[in-house]
N, C-alpha and C positions, 0 to 999 in steps of 0.2 A: 437127424439132420437139423431139426428145429432147435434141439438142445445145443448143438455146436454153434448155430447162428446166434442164439441168445447169449452164449458164453462170450462171443466177440463184442457185444454191444458196450459193456462198461469200459473196456480198454480203448475201443475206438472213440467213444465219446470223450473220455478223459484225455486222450492224445490229441484228438481233433480240436478240443477246446484251446489248445495252445496256439492254433493258427489264428484264432481271434485275438490273442495277445500280440501276435506278429502284426496284424492289421493295425492294432492300436499303436505299436511302435512305429510303423510306417507313417501313420497319420501324424504322430508327434515329430518325426523327422521332417516331414513336409511343412509342419507349422513352426519349426524351430523351437520346439519344446524339449526339455531334457529327457533322456531315455535311459539313464544309468539304472534307475530303480526298476524300470520295466524290463531291461535286459537281465538284470539279476533275478527278477521274478520268473522270467521265461526260462532261464537256465535251471533254476530251482525246480520249476514245474517239470522240466524235461527229465531231471533225475528222479524226482518223486513219483511221477506217474508210473514209471517202470517198477520202482521199489514197492509201491503200494500194490500194484497188480501181482508182483512176484510173491509178496507176503500172503496174499489170499489165493495163490496158485491160479490166478486168472490171466496171466500173461500168455499170449499166444504168438505163433509165428506171423500171423496176419497183422497183429497189433505192432509187432516189431518192425515189419516192413512199413506200416503206416507211420510209425515213429520216425523212421529215417526220412520218409517222404515229407512229413510235416516239418522236420528240421530243415531240410533243403529248400522247401517252398518258403518257409519263414525267412531264411537267410536271403533268398532271392528277392523277396518282397522288400525287406529292409535295405538291401544292397541297391535296388533300383532307385529308391528314394534318396539314398546317400549319393549315388552317382549323379543324380540330377542336381543335388546341392553342391557337390564338389567334383567337377569334371576331372581334377587331378587323380581322383580315386578310381577312375574307370578301368585303367589298365590292370590294376591290382585286383579289382573286383572280377574282371574277366578271367584272370588266372585262377582265382579261387573258385569261380563258377565252373571253369573247365575241369578243375580237380574234382569238383562235386559230381560232374557228369561221368568222368572216368571211373571214379570210385563207385558210384551208383551202378555203372555198367558192370564192373568187376563183381560187385556183390550180387547183382541180378544174375550174372552168369553162374556164379557159385550156387545160388538158390535153384536155378533151373537144372543144374547138373545133379545136385545132391538133395535138394529139398530143405537144405539148412539155411537159416538166416545168419547174417553176420552181425556181430555186436562189436562196435568200434573200440570200446573200452577207453583207456587213458589217452591213446594217440588221437582218437576222434575228439575227446574232450579238450585236449590241448589245441587242436586245430580250430575247434569252435570258439574257445576262449580267445585265441589270438585274432580270429576274425572279428569277434565282438569288440576287442580292444582297438583293432584297426578302424572299425566303424566309428567308434567314439572319437578317435584322433581325427579321422577324416572330417567329421562333422564340426570340428573347430575351425576348419577353413585354412589352417596353417599349412602352406604348401610344403615346406621342408619337413615338418613333422609327418604330414601325410605320406610323403615319399619314404621316409625312414620306416614308419610303421607298416607301410605297404610292402617294402622289401622284407622286413622281418616276418610279417604275416604270410606272405606268399611262400617264403622259404619254409616256414613251419608247415604250411599246407602241403607243399610238395613232398617234403620229407616224411610227413605222417601218412601220405597217400601210399607210399611204397608197400607197406605190409598188406594192403588190400589186394595186391596182385600176386601174393605168395599163397600157395596152398589152394588155389581155385580148383575145385573138383575133388579135393581130398575130404573124405568124411571124417567127422570129429566124434569122439566118444560121447561127448555131452549132447550132440545133436545141434550144437550152436557153434558157429565159427567165431571164436573170440580172438581179437587182434591185440 
């Protein structure tokens, strides 16, 4: 028991540290400071934490669930500050947030039925990148650009959500539901 708890610590610490990065991004949004570099670092850390843990055979289902939770909480935190800065972004942020709740629910349902975590793969990366790009555009305050980027981003978010609802409850040979 203690050995399995100890095995979780490095992954949870590495993944949890990304939330501190999200708070820094939110503070910069609030203070009208640039966030491009911070977003790039956050996305790189998101990819690297899992890669590092897999390399050392230290990635666990609990860490994968924590990874998704940190991703969604981080986006929610930055989205909250973005919406305060640019009210025109609120509708799009609402759609993206609703997508996150629905996808999280679908993945949680699959986990509860099978014990398997879901790995979003490229579709989730595309959704995350389009959301980040939308945030950058929304922070310019340009109303037309915000609406254009919002339509594109929410469209991508909705289309990339669809695979999360397929195969719920079906066990996968690898023990991970990869989309």
